[in-house]
Residue frames as qw, qx, qy, qz and C-alpha x, y, z in Angstrom:
[[0.291, -0.331, -0.154, 0.884, -15.35, -84.24, 11.32],
 [0.255, 0.827, 0.467, -0.182, -17.94, -81.52, 10.69],
 [0.443, 0.127, 0.299, 0.836, -17.15, -79.14, 7.85],
 [0.100, 0.755, 0.319, -0.565, -18.12, -75.55, 7.36],
 [0.441, 0.385, 0.515, 0.626, -18.81, -73.69, 4.12],
 [0.067, 0.404, 0.073, -0.910, -19.17, -70.06, 3.18],
 [0.603, 0.597, 0.361, -0.388, -22.02, -69.15, 0.85],
 [0.343, 0.732, -0.453, -0.376, -19.50, -68.51, -1.92],
 [0.141, -0.309, 0.936, 0.086, -18.17, -72.07, -1.55],
 [0.503, 0.321, 0.759, -0.260, -21.66, -73.56, -1.75],
 [0.501, 0.723, 0.071, -0.471, -22.52, -71.50, -4.82],
 [0.115, 0.577, -0.723, -0.363, -19.60, -73.07, -6.69],
 [0.220, 0.030, 0.975, 0.013, -21.30, -76.49, -6.43],
 [0.489, 0.463, 0.223, -0.704, -23.96, -75.70, -9.02],
 [0.451, 0.400, -0.631, -0.489, -23.57, -78.38, -11.65],
 [0.929, -0.040, -0.203, -0.307, -24.58, -81.97, -12.30],
 [0.675, 0.281, -0.587, 0.348, -21.10, -83.11, -11.27],
 [0.341, -0.155, -0.619, 0.690, -21.38, -81.44, -7.88],
 [0.277, -0.584, -0.365, -0.670, -24.67, -80.08, -6.63],
 [0.251, -0.195, -0.675, 0.666, -25.06, -78.56, -3.16],
 [0.267, -0.673, -0.355, -0.592, -28.10, -76.91, -1.62],
 [0.104, 0.117, -0.622, 0.767, -28.72, -75.32, 1.76],
 [0.458, -0.619, -0.563, -0.300, -31.62, -75.54, 4.16],
 [0.492, -0.871, -0.021, 0.000, -31.14, -72.86, 6.77],
 [0.157, -0.831, 0.532, 0.048, -27.58, -73.22, 8.05],
 [0.761, -0.146, 0.625, 0.096, -27.16, -76.83, 6.87],
 [0.312, 0.597, -0.545, -0.499, -25.36, -77.75, 3.64],
 [0.830, 0.091, 0.533, -0.140, -26.35, -80.83, 1.62],
 [0.023, 0.401, -0.741, -0.538, -24.65, -82.63, -1.27],
 [0.723, 0.311, 0.446, -0.426, -27.54, -83.87, -3.42],
 [0.227, 0.525, -0.654, -0.494, -25.42, -84.84, -6.44],
 [0.036, -0.060, 0.994, 0.084, -26.24, -88.54, -6.09],
 [0.311, 0.451, 0.723, -0.421, -29.95, -87.79, -5.81],
 [0.223, 0.416, -0.248, -0.846, -30.28, -85.82, -9.04],
 [0.327, 0.087, -0.783, -0.521, -31.27, -88.70, -11.30],
 [0.181, -0.294, -0.923, 0.169, -33.52, -90.21, -8.63],
 [0.175, 0.261, 0.314, -0.896, -35.58, -87.05, -8.12],
 [0.405, 0.486, 0.771, -0.069, -39.20, -87.75, -9.20],
 [0.310, 0.877, 0.194, -0.311, -39.44, -84.38, -10.93],
 [0.745, 0.561, 0.009, 0.361, -36.15, -84.81, -12.78],
 [0.664, -0.208, -0.124, 0.708, -32.66, -83.48, -12.19],
 [0.227, 0.480, 0.184, 0.827, -33.32, -80.10, -13.78],
 [0.418, -0.793, -0.288, -0.337, -35.69, -79.04, -11.01],
 [0.729, -0.576, -0.077, 0.362, -32.93, -79.53, -8.45],
 [0.605, 0.089, 0.154, 0.776, -30.26, -77.96, -10.64],
 [0.012, 0.774, 0.267, 0.574, -32.40, -74.81, -10.83],
 [0.515, -0.834, 0.016, -0.198, -31.70, -74.47, -7.10],
 [0.865, 0.025, -0.201, 0.460, -28.08, -75.68, -7.13],
 [0.431, 0.159, -0.241, 0.855, -25.95, -73.62, -4.77],
 [0.266, -0.442, -0.053, -0.855, -29.05, -71.97, -3.28],
 [0.232, -0.021, 0.752, -0.617, -31.29, -72.24, -0.24],
 [0.306, -0.193, -0.800, -0.479, -34.31, -74.52, -0.78],
 [0.067, 0.209, 0.729, -0.649, -36.30, -73.67, 2.35],
 [0.429, 0.344, 0.125, -0.826, -39.06, -71.81, 0.52],
 [0.520, 0.240, -0.619, -0.537, -39.36, -74.16, -2.46],
 [0.215, -0.037, -0.964, 0.151, -39.76, -77.16, -0.16],
 [0.112, 0.380, 0.678, -0.619, -42.67, -75.43, 1.56],
 [0.291, 0.268, -0.231, -0.889, -44.24, -73.92, -1.57],
 [0.582, 0.253, 0.724, -0.270, -47.60, -75.69, -2.12],
 [0.592, 0.693, -0.014, -0.412, -47.91, -74.32, -5.66],
 [0.264, 0.603, -0.731, -0.179, -44.73, -76.12, -6.64],
 [0.738, -0.038, -0.669, -0.075, -44.96, -79.36, -4.75],
 [0.607, -0.648, 0.249, -0.387, -45.71, -80.23, -1.14],
 [0.465, 0.420, -0.765, 0.153, -42.68, -82.24, -0.13],
 [0.852, -0.406, -0.281, -0.175, -43.22, -85.17, 2.21],
 [0.602, -0.716, 0.353, 0.000, -41.16, -86.23, 5.21],
 [0.913, 0.092, 0.262, 0.298, -39.29, -88.58, 2.89],
 [0.470, 0.781, -0.038, 0.410, -37.71, -85.58, 1.13],
 [0.261, -0.855, 0.340, -0.292, -36.30, -84.35, 4.40],
 [0.878, -0.321, 0.349, 0.066, -35.02, -87.84, 5.20],
 [0.797, 0.457, 0.103, 0.380, -33.14, -87.83, 1.90],
 [0.139, 0.875, -0.199, 0.420, -31.61, -84.48, 2.86],
 [0.647, -0.684, 0.312, -0.125, -30.58, -85.80, 6.27],
 [0.922, -0.037, 0.281, 0.263, -28.54, -88.51, 4.56],
 [0.618, 0.586, 0.109, 0.512, -26.88, -85.91, 2.31],
 [0.292, -0.956, 0.033, -0.003, -25.80, -83.52, 5.09],
 [0.794, 0.288, -0.164, 0.510, -22.15, -82.55, 4.61],
 [0.427, -0.003, -0.287, 0.857, -21.64, -79.47, 6.78],
 [0.121, -0.785, -0.470, 0.386, -22.77, -76.12, 8.08],
 [0.349, 0.702, 0.231, 0.576, -23.12, -72.76, 6.36],
 [0.414, -0.662, -0.216, 0.586, -21.32, -69.77, 7.86],
 [0.274, 0.961, -0.002, 0.047, -20.60, -66.25, 6.82],
 [0.714, 0.402, -0.279, 0.501, -16.91, -65.68, 6.02],
 [0.055, 0.551, -0.376, 0.743, -16.74, -63.24, 8.95],
 [0.734, -0.467, 0.052, -0.490, -18.80, -65.32, 11.37],
 [0.042, 0.330, -0.915, 0.228, -17.88, -68.09, 13.78],
 [0.773, -0.227, -0.363, -0.468, -19.89, -71.17, 14.65],
 [0.580, -0.507, 0.548, -0.326, -20.05, -73.48, 17.61],
 [0.118, -0.300, 0.940, 0.114, -18.90, -77.07, 17.71],
 [0.406, 0.327, 0.837, -0.168, -22.47, -78.29, 17.36],
 [0.269, 0.369, 0.632, 0.626, -23.05, -76.08, 14.32],
 [0.055, -0.876, -0.474, 0.069, -25.05, -73.28, 15.92],
 [0.409, 0.570, 0.022, 0.712, -24.08, -69.77, 14.96],
 [0.480, -0.845, -0.234, 0.028, -23.46, -68.46, 18.44],
 [0.139, 0.927, -0.289, 0.196, -19.89, -67.30, 17.90],
 [0.068, -0.613, 0.757, -0.218, -17.87, -69.89, 19.81],
 [0.828, -0.085, -0.546, -0.095, -17.40, -73.50, 20.80],
 [0.726, -0.495, -0.354, 0.320, -17.23, -73.71, 24.58],
 [0.257, -0.907, -0.003, 0.332, -16.14, -70.10, 24.59],
 [0.464, -0.355, 0.510, 0.631, -13.53, -70.56, 21.84],
 [0.458, 0.604, -0.189, -0.624, -13.68, -69.10, 18.33],
 [0.773, 0.157, 0.600, 0.135, -14.20, -71.61, 15.55],
 [0.092, -0.432, 0.476, 0.761, -12.36, -70.96, 12.36],
 [0.675, 0.460, 0.183, -0.547, -14.75, -70.74, 9.39],
 [0.544, 0.540, -0.572, -0.292, -12.42, -72.53, 6.95],
 [0.263, 0.261, -0.919, 0.137, -11.14, -75.46, 9.02],
 [0.706, -0.425, -0.368, -0.430, -14.17, -75.80, 11.31],
 [0.717, -0.146, -0.536, 0.421, -11.80, -76.20, 14.25],
 [0.292, -0.893, -0.037, -0.341, -11.60, -74.36, 17.55],
 [0.480, -0.730, 0.475, -0.107, -8.81, -76.03, 19.55],
 [0.111, 0.524, -0.834, -0.129, -6.01, -78.57, 19.36],
 [0.515, 0.015, 0.814, -0.267, -8.29, -81.42, 20.46],
 [0.702, 0.548, 0.121, -0.439, -10.11, -81.07, 17.14],
 [0.313, 0.628, -0.670, -0.243, -6.97, -82.35, 15.40],
 [0.078, -0.213, 0.967, -0.114, -7.49, -85.77, 16.99],
 [0.663, 0.276, 0.440, -0.539, -11.14, -86.28, 16.01],
 [0.468, 0.030, 0.806, 0.362, -11.31, -89.09, 13.46],
 [0.318, 0.344, -0.306, -0.829, -12.30, -87.98, 9.98],
 [0.750, 0.324, 0.523, -0.244, -15.23, -89.73, 8.34],
 [0.336, -0.269, 0.654, 0.622, -13.30, -90.90, 5.28],
 [0.273, 0.465, 0.774, 0.331, -16.32, -91.53, 3.06],
 [0.032, 0.905, 0.400, -0.143, -18.08, -88.26, 3.92],
 [0.273, -0.719, 0.228, 0.597, -14.87, -86.24, 3.61],
 [0.305, -0.085, 0.698, 0.642, -14.14, -87.50, 0.10],
 [0.174, 0.636, 0.723, 0.206, -17.76, -87.09, -0.95],
 [0.087, -0.907, -0.264, 0.317, -17.80, -83.52, 0.33],
 [0.161, -0.816, 0.283, 0.478, -14.46, -82.20, -0.90],
 [0.843, 0.532, 0.070, 0.046, -13.62, -84.43, -3.88],
 [0.013, 0.859, -0.512, 0.012, -9.95, -84.24, -2.87],
 [0.271, 0.396, -0.875, 0.065, -8.18, -87.34, -1.50],
 [0.876, -0.270, -0.250, -0.312, -9.68, -90.67, -0.47],
 [0.266, -0.682, 0.623, -0.274, -7.84, -91.60, 2.72],
 [0.880, -0.101, 0.441, -0.146, -8.56, -95.29, 2.19],
 [0.853, 0.457, 0.110, 0.226, -6.43, -95.35, -1.00],
 [0.666, -0.148, 0.055, 0.729, -2.73, -94.46, -1.62],
 [0.007, 0.886, 0.203, -0.417, -2.37, -90.70, -1.53],
 [0.292, -0.477, 0.455, 0.693, 0.65, -90.11, -3.77],
 [0.218, 0.208, 0.756, 0.581, -0.95, -91.31, -7.03],
 [0.043, 0.794, 0.603, -0.056, -4.15, -89.41, -6.16],
 [0.142, -0.818, 0.034, 0.557, -2.17, -86.18, -5.90],
 [0.286, -0.300, 0.625, 0.662, -0.13, -86.92, -9.03],
 [0.075, 0.271, 0.805, 0.522, -3.11, -87.89, -11.20],
 [0.028, 0.601, 0.664, -0.444, -5.72, -85.71, -9.48],
 [0.244, 0.533, 0.426, 0.689, -5.51, -82.76, -11.83],
 [0.287, -0.796, -0.428, 0.319, -6.00, -80.36, -8.93],
 [0.244, 0.830, -0.018, 0.501, -5.48, -76.66, -9.39],
 [0.406, 0.190, -0.516, 0.730, -2.99, -75.06, -7.04],
 [0.327, -0.354, 0.157, -0.862, -5.73, -72.96, -5.43],
 [0.847, -0.259, -0.228, -0.405, -7.92, -75.99, -4.73],
 [0.790, 0.055, -0.522, 0.317, -4.99, -78.09, -3.53],
 [0.225, 0.274, -0.466, 0.810, -3.73, -75.47, -1.06],
 [0.538, -0.354, 0.065, -0.762, -7.20, -74.92, 0.35],
 [0.913, -0.175, -0.272, -0.250, -7.72, -78.64, 0.91],
 [0.737, 0.150, -0.521, 0.405, -4.28, -79.65, 2.14],
 [0.111, 0.259, -0.466, 0.839, -4.50, -77.06, 4.91],
 [0.706, -0.345, -0.007, -0.618, -7.79, -78.44, 6.22],
 [0.067, -0.402, 0.889, -0.211, -6.45, -80.98, 8.73],
 [0.846, -0.100, -0.359, -0.381, -7.76, -84.55, 8.71],
 [0.376, -0.480, 0.738, -0.289, -7.23, -87.35, 11.22],
 [0.658, 0.223, -0.642, -0.325, -6.84, -90.91, 10.03],
 [0.865, -0.207, -0.439, -0.129, -8.26, -93.73, 12.15],
 [0.760, -0.631, -0.072, 0.139, -6.88, -92.92, 15.56],
 [0.144, -0.893, 0.376, 0.199, -3.74, -91.27, 14.25],
 [0.790, -0.047, 0.526, 0.312, -2.40, -94.20, 12.24],
 [0.107, -0.447, 0.474, 0.752, -0.65, -93.60, 8.94],
 [0.715, 0.561, 0.189, -0.372, -2.79, -93.29, 5.82],
 [0.803, 0.107, 0.424, 0.405, -1.29, -95.12, 2.81],
 [0.026, 0.765, -0.243, -0.596, 1.05, -92.94, 0.78],
 [0.238, 0.428, -0.729, -0.479, 2.27, -95.39, -1.87],
 [0.863, 0.010, 0.217, -0.457, 0.50, -98.57, -0.80],
 [0.901, 0.331, -0.276, 0.049, 3.36, -100.81, -1.93],
 [0.846, -0.114, -0.236, 0.464, 6.92, -101.82, -0.98],
 [0.299, 0.472, -0.131, 0.819, 7.88, -98.13, -0.73],
 [0.478, -0.745, -0.278, -0.373, 5.46, -97.54, 2.15],
 [0.759, -0.515, -0.205, 0.341, 7.90, -98.41, 4.99],
 [0.549, 0.131, 0.019, 0.825, 10.41, -95.90, 3.60],
 [0.074, -0.636, -0.217, -0.737, 7.91, -93.08, 4.19],
 [0.649, -0.705, -0.195, -0.207, 7.62, -93.70, 7.93],
 [0.445, 0.403, -0.523, 0.605, 10.15, -92.61, 10.54],
 [0.606, -0.654, -0.438, 0.114, 9.76, -93.19, 14.30],
 [0.108, -0.970, 0.105, -0.191, 10.91, -90.24, 16.42],
 [0.712, -0.603, 0.318, 0.171, 13.68, -92.18, 18.18],
 [0.831, 0.302, 0.226, 0.409, 15.49, -92.76, 14.89],
 [0.229, 0.923, -0.044, 0.305, 16.53, -89.10, 14.74],
 [0.362, -0.819, 0.437, -0.090, 18.86, -89.12, 17.78],
 [0.875, -0.149, 0.437, 0.142, 20.03, -92.66, 16.99],
 [0.738, 0.523, 0.229, 0.361, 21.09, -91.72, 13.45],
 [0.301, 0.836, -0.012, 0.459, 22.40, -88.18, 13.95],
 [0.504, -0.841, 0.189, -0.055, 23.88, -87.92, 17.45],
 [0.855, -0.208, 0.276, 0.386, 26.84, -90.24, 16.65],
 [0.585, 0.513, 0.181, 0.602, 27.99, -88.17, 13.62],
 [0.125, -0.923, 0.007, -0.364, 27.64, -84.97, 15.65],
 [0.716, -0.658, 0.217, 0.088, 29.71, -86.43, 18.46],
 [0.831, 0.042, 0.277, 0.480, 32.33, -87.73, 16.05],
 [0.379, 0.752, 0.136, 0.522, 32.54, -84.40, 14.25],
 [0.335, -0.906, 0.131, -0.223, 33.13, -82.55, 17.53],
 [0.843, -0.398, 0.265, 0.245, 35.76, -85.14, 18.46],
 [0.727, 0.333, 0.238, 0.551, 37.62, -84.60, 15.16],
 [0.165, 0.841, 0.084, 0.509, 37.39, -80.82, 15.49],
 [0.618, -0.777, -0.091, 0.081, 38.54, -80.65, 19.12],
 [0.744, -0.215, 0.101, 0.624, 42.33, -80.71, 18.45],
 [0.360, 0.540, 0.253, 0.718, 41.96, -77.53, 16.37],
 [0.295, -0.867, -0.116, -0.385, 41.07, -75.48, 19.46],
 [0.364, 0.336, -0.590, 0.638, 43.65, -74.31, 21.95],
 [0.248, -0.064, 0.552, -0.794, 40.84, -73.43, 24.36],
 [0.019, 0.311, 0.946, 0.090, 37.88, -75.90, 24.66],
 [0.152, 0.602, 0.459, -0.635, 35.61, -72.98, 25.50],
 [0.196, 0.442, -0.379, -0.789, 36.04, -71.71, 21.96],
 [0.141, -0.071, -0.917, -0.367, 34.64, -74.96, 20.59],
 [0.018, 0.520, 0.775, -0.358, 31.64, -74.63, 22.91],
 [0.154, 0.588, 0.067, -0.792, 31.10, -71.08, 21.60],
 [0.200, 0.246, -0.680, -0.662, 31.23, -72.33, 17.99],
 [0.089, -0.254, -0.961, -0.060, 28.84, -75.16, 18.81],
 [0.069, 0.611, 0.578, -0.536, 26.34, -72.81, 20.50],
 [0.153, 0.492, -0.244, -0.822, 26.73, -70.39, 17.59],
 [0.170, 0.030, -0.854, -0.490, 25.79, -73.19, 15.19],
 [0.033, -0.446, -0.864, 0.229, 22.81, -74.02, 17.39],
 [0.127, 0.625, 0.255, -0.727, 21.63, -70.40, 17.20],
 [0.170, 0.331, -0.558, -0.742, 22.16, -70.31, 13.42],
 [0.034, -0.203, -0.961, -0.184, 19.98, -73.40, 13.18],
 [0.139, 0.574, 0.630, -0.504, 17.01, -71.56, 14.75],
 [0.258, 0.598, -0.153, -0.743, 17.13, -69.09, 11.86],
 [0.147, 0.195, -0.850, -0.467, 17.59, -71.87, 9.28],
 [0.089, 0.335, 0.919, -0.189, 14.61, -73.70, 10.84],
 [0.242, 0.647, 0.351, -0.632, 12.44, -70.61, 10.50],
 [0.236, 0.543, -0.416, -0.690, 13.54, -69.82, 6.95],
 [0.072, 0.065, -0.946, -0.309, 13.10, -73.40, 5.70],
 [0.141, 0.452, 0.832, -0.288, 9.70, -73.76, 7.31],
 [0.242, 0.698, 0.230, -0.634, 8.47, -70.43, 5.95],
 [0.316, 0.683, -0.344, -0.561, 10.07, -70.27, 2.51],
 [0.169, 0.255, -0.908, -0.287, 10.55, -73.94, 1.55],
 [0.055, 0.256, 0.949, -0.175, 7.92, -75.99, 3.36],
 [0.213, 0.720, 0.538, -0.383, 5.36, -73.19, 3.00],
 [0.176, -0.130, 0.471, 0.854, 6.30, -72.00, -0.45],
 [0.307, 0.539, 0.695, -0.364, 2.54, -72.49, -1.02],
 [0.418, 0.810, 0.283, -0.298, 1.37, -69.61, -3.21],
 [0.116, 0.751, -0.515, -0.397, 4.66, -69.51, -5.16],
 [0.620, -0.023, 0.777, 0.107, 4.22, -73.13, -6.23],
 [0.181, 0.169, -0.640, -0.727, 4.08, -73.77, -9.94],
 [0.688, 0.150, 0.306, -0.640, 0.49, -74.60, -10.80],
 [0.689, 0.307, -0.588, -0.293, 1.19, -78.09, -12.11],
 [0.930, -0.296, -0.156, -0.153, 1.25, -81.61, -10.75],
 [0.712, 0.233, -0.412, 0.519, 5.02, -81.72, -10.32],
 [0.027, 0.446, -0.350, 0.823, 5.06, -78.73, -7.99],
 [0.686, -0.400, 0.027, -0.608, 1.93, -79.82, -6.15],
 [0.948, -0.108, -0.298, 0.011, 3.15, -83.39, -5.65],
 [0.545, 0.284, -0.453, 0.645, 6.57, -82.24, -4.41],
 [0.241, -0.463, 0.258, -0.813, 4.88, -79.87, -1.98],
 [0.844, -0.316, -0.106, -0.420, 2.60, -82.63, -0.72],
 [0.894, 0.030, -0.378, 0.240, 5.45, -85.08, -0.25],
 [0.400, 0.351, -0.407, 0.743, 7.73, -82.58, 1.49],
 [0.008, 0.002, 0.533, -0.846, 5.31, -80.90, 3.87],
 [0.509, -0.141, -0.253, -0.811, 1.74, -80.91, 2.58],
 [0.670, -0.201, -0.705, -0.115, 1.03, -84.39, 3.90],
 [0.335, -0.128, -0.642, 0.678, 1.99, -83.21, 7.38],
 [0.245, 0.047, 0.171, -0.953, -0.56, -80.39, 7.26],
 [0.626, -0.080, -0.505, -0.589, -3.15, -82.73, 5.76],
 [0.850, -0.326, -0.412, -0.035, -2.57, -85.38, 8.47],
 [0.052, 0.768, -0.414, 0.486, -0.77, -83.50, 11.27],
 [0.649, -0.510, 0.447, -0.346, -1.16, -86.19, 13.94],
 [0.939, 0.245, -0.242, 0.019, 0.45, -89.02, 11.96],
 [0.656, -0.691, 0.277, 0.124, 3.14, -90.27, 14.37],
 [0.785, -0.093, 0.438, 0.428, 5.37, -91.70, 11.66],
 [0.479, 0.562, 0.291, 0.608, 5.43, -88.71, 9.31],
 [0.283, -0.947, -0.142, 0.050, 6.25, -86.07, 11.91],
 [0.428, -0.697, 0.401, 0.412, 10.04, -86.22, 11.77],
 [0.490, 0.712, -0.364, -0.348, 12.17, -86.03, 8.65],
 [0.989, 0.083, 0.060, 0.102, 13.37, -89.31, 7.10],
 [0.570, -0.595, 0.315, 0.471, 17.18, -89.49, 7.47],
 [0.583, 0.222, 0.516, 0.587, 17.75, -89.81, 3.72],
 [0.159, 0.860, 0.348, 0.336, 15.81, -86.61, 3.02],
 [0.361, -0.918, 0.051, 0.154, 17.60, -84.70, 5.77],
 [0.680, -0.280, 0.390, 0.554, 20.98, -85.87, 4.47],
 [0.447, 0.526, 0.453, 0.564, 20.10, -84.37, 1.08],
 [0.076, -0.943, -0.210, -0.247, 18.99, -81.07, 2.62],
 [0.567, -0.785, 0.124, 0.218, 21.94, -80.91, 5.04],
 [0.807, 0.077, 0.243, 0.533, 24.72, -81.66, 2.55],
 [0.353, 0.729, 0.119, 0.575, 24.85, -78.12, 1.04],
 [0.386, -0.899, 0.044, -0.204, 25.14, -76.62, 4.52],
 [0.838, -0.341, 0.172, 0.390, 28.34, -78.60, 5.14],
 [0.587, 0.366, 0.230, 0.685, 29.86, -76.93, 2.11],
 [0.053, -0.871, -0.160, -0.461, 28.45, -73.55, 3.15],
 [0.641, -0.763, 0.032, 0.079, 29.90, -73.77, 6.67],
 [0.762, -0.245, 0.259, 0.541, 33.35, -74.61, 5.36],
 [0.409, 0.589, 0.267, 0.643, 33.12, -71.83, 2.79],
 [0.238, -0.910, -0.102, -0.325, 32.13, -69.19, 5.34],
 [0.582, -0.747, 0.321, 0.022, 34.67, -70.34, 7.95],
 [0.840, 0.492, -0.204, 0.108, 37.31, -71.25, 5.36],
 [0.158, 0.749, -0.536, 0.357, 40.23, -70.24, 7.59],
 [0.231, -0.347, 0.812, -0.410, 39.62, -72.94, 10.21],
 [0.509, -0.064, -0.790, -0.335, 38.28, -76.45, 9.53],
 [0.264, -0.221, -0.829, 0.440, 37.65, -77.08, 13.23],
 [0.199, 0.251, 0.282, -0.904, 35.55, -73.94, 13.62],
 [0.498, 0.122, -0.444, -0.734, 33.48, -74.76, 10.54],
 [0.483, -0.091, -0.867, -0.088, 32.92, -78.34, 11.66],
 [0.133, -0.241, -0.727, 0.630, 31.95, -77.34, 15.22],
 [0.336, 0.226, 0.061, -0.912, 29.48, -74.73, 13.94],
 [0.543, 0.066, -0.636, -0.544, 28.02, -77.31, 11.55],
 [0.373, -0.149, -0.894, 0.198, 27.71, -79.88, 14.34],
 [0.092, 0.242, 0.501, -0.826, 25.89, -77.27, 16.45],
 [0.475, 0.181, -0.243, -0.827, 23.46, -76.77, 13.59],
 [0.542, -0.019, -0.800, -0.255, 22.84, -80.50, 13.22],
 [0.194, -0.201, -0.807, 0.521, 22.27, -80.77, 16.96],
 [0.289, 0.218, 0.183, -0.914, 19.77, -77.94, 16.62],
 [0.560, 0.073, -0.558, -0.609, 17.98, -79.97, 13.95],
 [0.398, -0.117, -0.898, 0.147, 17.84, -82.98, 16.29],
 [0.021, 0.262, 0.581, -0.770, 16.27, -80.78, 18.98],
 [0.399, 0.187, -0.177, -0.880, 13.85, -79.39, 16.39],
 [0.547, -0.013, -0.723, -0.421, 12.58, -82.75, 15.16],
 [0.326, -0.219, -0.850, 0.352, 12.21, -84.16, 18.67],
 [0.126, 0.250, 0.356, -0.891, 10.47, -80.98, 19.82],
 [0.453, 0.098, -0.408, -0.786, 8.17, -81.17, 16.79],
 [0.497, -0.141, -0.844, -0.143, 7.17, -84.73, 17.63],
 [0.256, -0.287, -0.743, 0.547, 6.60, -84.07, 21.32],
 [0.217, 0.144, 0.096, -0.961, 4.58, -80.90, 20.63],
 [0.572, -0.017, -0.503, -0.648, 2.12, -83.08, 18.73],
 [0.767, -0.134, -0.601, -0.181, 2.04, -86.12, 20.97],
 [0.553, -0.160, -0.636, 0.514, 3.19, -85.46, 24.53],
 [0.345, -0.908, -0.220, -0.088, 2.11, -83.50, 27.58],
 [0.605, 0.375, -0.217, 0.669, 4.95, -81.08, 28.25],
 [0.393, -0.443, -0.389, 0.705, 6.29, -78.79, 31.00],
 [0.084, 0.812, 0.330, -0.474, 5.15, -75.18, 31.21],
 [0.027, -0.596, 0.391, 0.701, 7.53, -73.62, 28.61],
 [0.063, -0.043, 0.867, 0.492, 6.80, -76.29, 26.03],
 [0.208, 0.589, 0.750, -0.216, 3.06, -76.03, 26.68],
 [0.181, 0.773, 0.027, -0.607, 3.22, -72.54, 25.21],
 [0.020, 0.408, -0.717, -0.565, 5.17, -73.84, 22.20],
 [0.188, 0.240, 0.948, 0.090, 2.65, -76.66, 21.80],
 [0.253, 0.717, 0.496, -0.419, -0.25, -74.22, 21.77],
 [0.156, 0.716, -0.268, -0.626, 1.44, -72.01, 19.19],
 [0.040, -0.274, 0.847, 0.454, 2.47, -74.85, 16.90],
 [0.205, 0.368, 0.907, 0.017, -0.88, -76.62, 16.89],
 [0.255, 0.766, 0.284, -0.517, -2.58, -73.28, 16.20],
 [0.046, 0.515, -0.582, -0.628, -0.30, -73.09, 13.15],
 [0.074, 0.066, 0.955, 0.281, -2.04, -76.28, 12.01],
 [0.051, 0.558, 0.829, -0.001, -5.69, -75.72, 12.81],
 [0.005, -0.835, -0.340, 0.432, -5.95, -71.94, 12.86],
 [0.246, 0.937, -0.130, -0.212, -3.37, -70.05, 10.79],
 [0.899, 0.016, 0.242, 0.365, -0.85, -71.89, 8.62],
 [0.483, 0.731, 0.040, 0.481, 0.52, -68.60, 7.21],
 [0.127, -0.795, 0.376, -0.459, 2.07, -67.58, 10.54],
 [0.749, -0.498, 0.384, -0.208, 3.86, -69.25, 13.44],
 [0.795, 0.473, -0.381, 0.006, 6.79, -70.84, 11.58],
 [0.058, 0.558, -0.732, 0.387, 9.11, -71.19, 14.58],
 [0.823, -0.226, -0.493, -0.167, 8.83, -74.65, 16.15],
 [0.681, -0.164, -0.492, 0.517, 11.57, -74.69, 18.78],
 [0.233, -0.422, -0.287, 0.828, 11.15, -70.98, 19.51],
 [0.270, 0.836, 0.475, 0.046, 8.82, -68.10, 18.50],
 [0.365, -0.602, 0.089, 0.704, 11.80, -65.70, 18.47],
 [0.223, -0.067, 0.547, 0.804, 12.14, -65.34, 14.69],
 [0.005, 0.662, 0.699, 0.271, 8.37, -65.02, 14.27],
 [0.243, -0.849, -0.264, 0.387, 8.62, -62.02, 16.58],
 [0.348, -0.425, 0.333, 0.767, 11.58, -60.62, 14.63],
 [0.082, 0.039, 0.666, 0.740, 9.90, -60.97, 11.22],
 [0.412, 0.111, 0.134, -0.895, 6.33, -60.21, 12.29],
 [0.569, -0.017, -0.693, -0.443, 4.77, -63.62, 11.72],
 [0.147, -0.062, 0.813, -0.560, 3.51, -64.25, 15.23],
 [0.192, -0.417, -0.856, -0.238, 0.27, -66.13, 15.58],
 [0.255, -0.064, 0.252, -0.931, -2.77, -64.08, 16.55],
 [0.077, 0.264, 0.958, -0.083, -5.58, -66.36, 17.72],
 [0.243, 0.588, 0.466, -0.615, -8.15, -63.60, 17.67],
 [0.485, 0.746, -0.063, -0.452, -7.54, -62.52, 14.08],
 [0.735, -0.077, 0.587, 0.331, -6.21, -65.41, 11.97],
 [0.199, 0.670, -0.346, -0.626, -4.55, -64.21, 8.80],
 [0.535, 0.079, 0.825, 0.165, -5.97, -66.80, 6.43],
 [0.246, 0.191, -0.500, -0.808, -6.90, -66.74, 2.76],
 [0.545, 0.250, 0.684, -0.415, -10.52, -67.86, 2.88],
 [0.051, -0.016, 0.776, 0.628, -11.61, -69.54, -0.33]]
């Protein structure tokens, strides 16, 4: 997957540990070539983070042969853009890719870009973040990443070998990290049905139970929005240490890093049980006067969660009818265009209420 860099990003790579140069609009990582340079590493480091067009052509310095340009071709890692510019899919600065704006941070222009396989070797060489061929959890835990660097990288979507699951632990724990979509209704619909069955005798009129159930479903849409925005995307309020960063990655960061992973799209039942348990107590505290009302509202909320997780999976991996096509567009734009808006998955209603609607034309992103 082609990457794009602002000039400020390139200028940060100005040391022996990470040395980038530009030639026109192309960005090259020449770190591995430093010691092999015939004139010594210092001559390259003098131009680290800078454009080398003129020095390559300067006869008073050294007339570089075609071999020098061949070395650069092998070190190509991306394209240079202005923070306010857009580039095309083939890297030309013409403002769009097939008529679509390309985001300067992610290098993506549409949802199809999420399914283009990432070159694992080139990606790790370029960004020095996570090697997708090795277990990710220990890399995050021992990586020593700053919060700023981590958030920038984890919100640049990657795609792992046709959408398969990259290793998270790489050991016996690995199967516990994967959940097929069908497990959600299989695990949670029976308890919802049983809860409604137990609560039914507490209603003189069955319609009242339906009203409570629908009320719980509506409450879920707000809970969904709030959890997605303020828990999953706590982002810039994270503590700047490996505990906070690793928890963020495990809870939601891995989904933004690898958004098309089929087996890490829905919530593992054990994790949801932990998150849902306090809401059982909350429902029965709020509706303390009637156990049946509290239970029916709670069951409506859990049913809302089931709809949410299934919707989330199908938005990523299925062709959908007209209404869901709009949801699909909005949600995938949340991934490749603007992760700081568009938190509603089953509905954009609360984004409209709280002013976090997605705006494709003017993405509200923190460009690094």
